[in-house]
C-alpha positions in Angstrom: 58.5 32.5 103.5 59.1 35.8 105.2 56.4 38.4 105.2 57.1 42.0 104.1 57.3 44.1 107.2 56.7 47.6 105.9 53.1 48.4 105.3 52.7 50.1 101.9 50.3 52.9 101.1 46.6 51.9 101.5 45.4 49.4 98.9 43.0 50.8 96.4 39.5 49.6 97.1 35.9 50.4 96.8 33.2 49.3 99.3 29.6 48.9 98.3 26.5 48.2 100.4 23.3 47.1 98.7 20.4 44.8 99.1 19.7 43.4 95.7 20.8 41.3 92.7 21.9 41.7 89.1 24.3 44.0 87.3 25.7 47.1 89.1 25.1 50.2 87.1 27.0 53.5 87.5 25.4 56.9 88.0 22.8 58.2 90.3 20.7 55.6 92.1 17.5 57.4 91.6 17.6 56.9 87.9 17.6 53.1 88.2 14.8 50.7 89.0 16.9 48.4 91.2 18.0 48.7 94.8 20.4 51.6 95.5 24.1 51.1 96.2 26.3 53.3 98.4 29.9 53.6 97.3 33.1 54.6 99.2 36.6 54.6 97.7 40.1 54.2 99.2 43.1 54.7 96.9 46.8 53.6 97.2 48.0 57.2 97.3 45.6 57.9 100.2 44.0 60.8 98.4 40.8 59.0 98.9 40.2 57.3 102.3 36.7 55.7 102.6 35.5 58.8 100.6 31.8 58.7 99.6 31.3 58.5 95.8 28.4 58.9 93.5 25.7 56.3 94.1 24.9 53.4 91.8 22.2 50.8 91.6 21.6 47.1 90.9 19.6 46.3 87.7 18.6 43.1 86.0 20.8 41.9 83.1 24.6 41.8 82.5 25.3 45.5 82.5 27.3 47.5 79.9 29.7 49.5 82.0 33.4 49.0 81.9 33.4 47.8 85.5 30.4 45.6 86.4 29.6 43.6 89.6 27.3 40.7 88.9 25.4 38.9 91.7 23.8 35.6 90.9 21.3 34.6 93.6 21.2 31.0 92.4 24.9 30.5 93.2 26.0 30.6 96.8 29.3 30.2 98.5 30.7 30.1 102.1 29.2 32.8 104.3 31.5 35.5 105.5 32.7 35.3 109.1 34.0 38.9 109.1 36.6 41.4 108.0 39.3 42.8 110.3 42.9 42.9 111.4 45.0 42.2 114.5 45.8 44.0 117.8 49.4 42.8 118.0 51.3 43.7 121.1 52.7 46.8 119.4 49.5 48.0 117.8 47.5 47.5 120.9 50.0 49.5 122.9 49.9 52.4 120.4 46.1 52.5 120.3 45.7 52.1 124.1 48.1 55.0 124.8 46.8 57.3 122.1 45.0 60.5 123.1 42.7 59.7 120.2 42.0 56.1 121.4 38.2 56.6 121.6 38.0 58.1 118.1 40.3 55.4 116.6 38.3 52.5 118.2 35.0 54.0 117.2 36.1 54.5 113.6 37.4 51.0 113.4 34.7 48.9 115.2 31.5 50.8 115.4 29.0 49.5 112.8 27.2 52.9 112.8 29.9 55.5 113.3 32.8 53.6 111.8 33.7 50.8 109.3 32.5 48.0 111.6 35.5 45.7 111.7 34.2 42.4 113.0 37.2 40.0 113.0 40.4 40.0 115.0 43.3 37.6 114.7 45.2 37.7 118.0 48.7 36.4 118.6 49.1 34.1 121.6 52.1 35.7 123.2 54.7 37.6 121.2 54.8 37.9 117.4 56.9 39.8 115.0 55.1 43.0 116.0 55.8 43.0 119.7 57.8 45.2 122.0 59.6 42.2 123.6 59.6 38.4 123.6 57.0 37.0 126.0 54.8 33.9 126.4 52.3 33.3 129.2 54.6 30.9 131.0 58.1 32.2 130.8 60.8 30.4 132.8 64.4 31.1 133.6 66.9 29.4 131.3 67.2 25.7 132.0 63.9 25.5 133.9 60.6 24.1 132.8 57.0 24.2 134.0 55.1 21.1 132.8 52.2 21.7 135.1 51.9 25.3 133.9 51.9 26.5 137.5 53.3 29.8 136.4 50.8 30.3 133.5 49.4 33.9 133.5 48.0 36.3 130.9 48.9 39.3 133.2 51.0 40.8 130.4 47.9 41.4 128.4 46.0 43.1 131.2 47.8 46.4 130.7 46.7 47.2 127.1 45.9 44.3 124.9 42.8 43.0 126.7 41.4 46.5 127.3 41.4 47.4 123.6 39.9 44.0 122.8 37.2 44.5 125.4 36.5 47.9 123.9 36.3 46.5 120.4 33.7 44.0 121.6 31.7 46.6 123.4 31.6 48.7 120.2 30.8 45.7 118.1 29.6 42.6 119.9 29.6 40.7 116.7 33.5 40.7 116.5 34.9 37.2 116.0 38.2 36.6 117.7 40.8 34.1 116.4 44.0 33.2 118.2 47.3 32.0 116.9 50.6 31.2 118.5 53.8 32.4 116.8 55.7 30.1 119.2 55.3 28.0 122.3 57.2 29.1 125.4 60.9 28.6 124.8 61.3 25.8 127.3 59.0 23.6 125.3 61.1 23.8 122.2 64.2 22.3 120.7 65.9 25.7 120.6 65.1 26.6 124.2 63.9 29.9 122.8 60.8 31.4 121.2 63.0 32.1 118.2 63.9 29.1 116.0 63.4 25.4 116.7 60.2 23.3 117.0 58.0 22.0 119.7 59.5 19.1 121.6 57.6 15.8 121.0 57.4 15.3 124.8 55.7 18.7 125.2 52.8 18.2 122.8 50.3 17.7 125.6 51.8 20.5 127.7 51.4 22.9 124.8 47.8 21.8 124.2 47.1 22.5 127.9 48.8 25.9 127.5 46.6 26.8 124.5 43.5 25.6 126.3 44.4 27.6 129.4 44.8 30.7 127.2 41.3 30.2 125.7 39.8 29.8 129.2 41.7 32.9 130.5 40.6 35.1 127.6 37.0 33.8 127.9 37.1 34.7 131.6 38.3 38.2 130.6 35.3 38.7 128.3 37.1 38.0 125.1 35.8 34.6 123.8 38.1 32.8 121.3 36.0 31.4 118.5 38.9 30.0 116.3 42.4 28.8 117.0 45.3 27.5 115.0 48.1 25.3 116.3 50.9 27.4 114.8 51.4 30.5 112.7 53.3 29.8 109.5 54.5 26.3 110.5 56.7 25.8 107.5 58.9 28.9 108.2 61.5 29.4 110.8 62.3 33.2 111.2 65.7 34.2 112.6 64.7 37.3 114.4 61.2 36.9 115.8 59.1 34.1 117.3 58.4 31.1 115.2 58.2 27.3 115.4 58.0 24.7 112.7 55.6 21.8 112.3 55.4 19.3 109.5 51.9 18.4 108.3 52.1 15.0 110.1 53.2 16.6 113.3 50.4 19.2 113.2 47.9 16.5 112.5 49.2 14.5 115.4 49.1 17.5 117.7 45.5 18.4 116.7 44.2 14.9 116.7 45.8 13.6 119.9 46.3 16.7 122.0 44.7 20.0 121.2 41.4 18.7 119.9 40.7 16.3 122.8 41.9 19.0 125.3 39.5 21.7 124.0 36.7 19.1 124.0 37.4 17.9 127.5 37.4 21.5 128.7 33.9 22.0 127.2 35.1 24.7 124.9 33.4 25.4 121.5 36.6 27.0 120.0 37.1 25.6 116.5 40.5 24.5 115.3 41.8 25.8 112.0 44.7 24.0 110.2 47.8 25.3 108.5 47.8 29.1 108.7 50.4 29.6 106.0 50.9 30.3 102.3 49.1 29.3 99.1 52.1 27.4 97.8 51.4 24.2 99.7 48.1 22.4 99.4 49.5 19.1 100.7 50.0 20.3 104.3 46.3 21.3 104.9 45.0 18.3 103.0 47.2 16.0 105.2 45.6 17.5 108.3 42.1 17.5 107.0 42.5 13.9 105.7 43.9 12.5 108.9 41.4 10.2 110.6 42.2 11.6 114.0 42.8 15.3 113.3 40.2 15.7 110.6 37.1 15.5 112.8 38.6 18.1 115.2 39.5 20.5 112.3 36.9 23.0 111.1 38.8 24.5 108.2 42.0 26.0 106.8 43.7 29.4 107.2 45.8 30.9 104.4 48.4 33.6 103.9 49.3 35.4 100.7 53.1 35.6 100.6 53.7 32.7 98.2 51.7 30.7 95.7 48.4 31.4 94.0 45.0 31.9 95.6 43.6 29.0 93.5 45.1 26.8 96.2 42.2 27.7 98.4 39.8 26.3 95.7 41.9 23.1 95.4 41.6 22.3 99.1 38.0 23.5 99.3 37.0 21.1 96.4 38.8 18.2 98.1 37.1 19.1 101.5 33.9 21.1 100.7 32.6 20.8 104.2 35.6 22.6 105.7 35.7 26.4 106.0 38.3 28.6 104.3 39.9 31.6 106.2 42.2 34.2 104.6 44.1 35.3 107.8 47.2 37.3 106.8 48.4 39.5 104.0 50.4 42.6 105.0 52.8 44.8 103.1 51.6 44.0 99.7 50.0 46.2 97.0 47.9 45.5 94.0 49.6 45.5 90.6 46.8 47.9 89.6 47.3 51.1 91.6 44.1 52.6 90.4 
């Protein structure tokens, strides 16, 4: 399933901060007995961009307003890891080279002077938002590098790592996740980062490649907390990096290669399965239920481009001890523009 490339106008949203429980009542906070709530609003037409609104307050009871937020302290769910976005190759270049870089980064990541983003999903090599095709072990056509002697993250030193390091300095609580859009072309059936799939004989080499990436980023001051084996494994794009995996293949790769490799290297990076749309619950359940891959897999990552969000509940109910991550949804807009 192809994602929509063009980013629409900002999604309508309201952000609320409070320390309390019960129904959320509109109006001035001072008139209520419950904890105060601060409100900001962003609208689809961008007439409001994190604009402060009139305060509200939590009160006991169900509330009578047309829009009510109810918090039940006796019901708890998965704790939130964070909220954020991605410094793709292109976005990192734009921010790094902007004369307003400092202001942009502060507004994005500072918990006190900005919105305090605290989650980044980073491509491992080129993605569909890159200036060029690149991996961390590119080889001339027809050549391979099974020992990864030419592995290097030097490409990222120019602008990707500097903005990631700056983000972490502004907000040390940022969680960084990493995802490959494609293995290096020489590891694949297509011989290219576009199209094809990982050669079965290169499973261990690709696991070593991902482990070396985690180690290199950690050495650069950007620890990788989470990693997936493949972005959108059920889709093969025709004009940007991609690589397909069946559920059985991903389970084999995680259970026999990537999981043991990360463990052997002494890395605490958690492996997350799937990283694709809501329209397939069988794929993540196959990985989580695999006797070899399951113990190495901490949760499931989801995208929004097909299916229904109830898929997350289906898999969560089947594997309640595994985490749920919503990792990609760009270029979509709510059916309610208000």
